[in-house]
Kinemage of the C-alpha trace (Angstrom):
@kinemage 1
@onewidth
@group {chain A} dominant
@subgroup {mainchain}
@vectorlist {calphas} color= white
{ca met a 1} P 0.000 0.000 0.000
{ca asn a 2} L 1.423 3.389 -0.898
{ca gly a 3} L 1.699 6.339 1.479
{ca thr a 4} L -1.198 8.286 0.008
{ca thr a 5} L -3.643 5.400 0.335
{ca ala a 6} L -2.550 4.682 3.900
{ca asp a 7} L -2.815 8.361 4.837
{ca leu a 8} L -6.267 8.632 3.278
{ca glu a 9} L -7.485 5.583 5.153
{ca glu a 10} L -6.363 7.224 8.399
{ca leu a 11} L -8.747 10.063 7.455
{ca gly a 12} L -11.535 7.541 6.864
{ca ile a 13} L -11.369 8.037 3.096
{ca ser a 14} L -10.903 5.117 0.728
{ca pro a 15} L -10.426 6.258 -2.890
{ca gly a 16} L -11.138 2.727 -4.095
{ca asn a 17} L -14.681 3.033 -2.776
{ca met a 18} L -15.320 6.464 -4.273
{ca glu a 19} L -16.562 7.221 -7.744
{ca lys a 20} L -14.165 9.347 -9.782
{ca glu a 21} L -16.574 12.293 -9.788
{ca asn a 22} L -16.780 12.289 -5.972
{ca trp a 23} L -12.996 12.083 -5.679
{ca leu a 24} L -12.600 15.050 -8.028
{ca asp a 25} L -15.281 16.972 -6.113
{ca tyr a 26} L -13.170 16.690 -2.947
{ca leu a 27} L -10.177 18.071 -4.794
{ca ala a 28} L -12.072 20.758 -6.711
{ca glu a 29} L -13.532 22.328 -3.576
{ca gly a 30} L -10.188 23.742 -2.465
{ca ile a 31} L -8.122 23.906 -5.617
{ca asp a 32} L -8.636 27.646 -6.178
{ca asp a 33} L -7.115 28.416 -2.782
{ca leu a 34} L -3.880 26.544 -3.494
{ca pro a 35} L -0.569 28.180 -4.341
{ca thr a 36} L 0.163 28.179 -8.077
{ca thr a 37} L 2.511 25.177 -8.215
{ca glu a 38} L 0.196 22.944 -6.211
{ca arg a 39} L -2.829 24.039 -8.253
{ca val a 40} L -1.026 23.353 -11.538
{ca ile a 41} L 0.139 19.893 -10.414
{ca ile a 42} L -3.349 18.843 -9.285
{ca ser a 43} L -4.941 20.254 -12.438
{ca leu a 44} L -2.489 18.595 -14.795
{ca phe a 45} L -2.657 15.251 -13.013
{ca tyr a 46} L -6.416 14.911 -12.478
{ca tyr a 47} L -7.927 17.018 -15.230
{ca glu a 48} L -5.363 16.781 -18.040
{ca asn a 49} L -4.275 13.207 -17.183
{ca leu a 50} L -0.550 13.954 -17.308
{ca thr a 51} L 1.791 11.615 -15.470
{ca ile a 52} L 4.084 12.707 -12.654
{ca glu a 53} L 6.983 12.383 -15.109
{ca glu a 54} L 5.274 14.634 -17.668
{ca ile a 55} L 4.372 17.223 -15.032
{ca ala a 56} L 7.981 17.246 -13.827
{ca leu a 57} L 9.155 18.003 -17.364
{ca val a 58} L 6.604 20.799 -17.827
{ca leu a 59} L 7.420 22.441 -14.487
{ca glu a 60} L 11.160 21.713 -14.661
{ca leu a 61} L 11.070 19.955 -11.281
{ca ser a 62} L 12.270 16.504 -10.309
{ca glu a 63} L 9.757 13.675 -10.338
{ca ser a 64} L 10.263 13.217 -6.608
{ca glu a 65} L 9.429 16.886 -5.961
{ca val a 66} L 6.264 16.665 -8.049
{ca ser a 67} L 5.261 13.408 -6.370
{ca lys a 68} L 5.733 14.861 -2.876
{ca ile a 69} L 3.858 18.059 -3.721
{ca his a 70} L 1.036 16.005 -5.238
{ca his a 71} L 0.826 13.722 -2.185
{ca asp a 72} L 0.907 16.555 0.347
{ca thr a 73} L -1.599 18.645 -1.613
{ca val a 74} L -4.128 15.824 -1.992
{ca leu a 75} L -3.959 15.132 1.736
{ca glu a 76} L -4.364 18.837 2.517
{ca leu a 77} L -7.422 19.115 0.255
{ca leu a 78} L -9.053 16.012 1.663
{ca lys a 79} L -8.543 17.128 5.263
{ca arg a 80} L -10.611 20.274 4.632
C-alpha cells in the first residue's frame, strides 16, 4: 500500500470506494485556494491526465518533488 492510500485511510477516506466524480469533487472544492505550483500539479494530473513524469518536465522539477507536492496537496485538500 502506498503512502497516500494509507494516509487517506487514516482520514476515513478510501479512494477505491469512491466514484471518480466524488474524488474530483473533494479536490475541486479547495483547488482555487492553493498556491500556483500545487494548483497546476493537481490540475495537470487529475484534469489533463498527465503523469508525474510529464508534469515534472513541464514544471522543470524533479519527479520526486512533483510526487511529494502532489501527495501533500491531496492530503491537505481532503482534510478540509
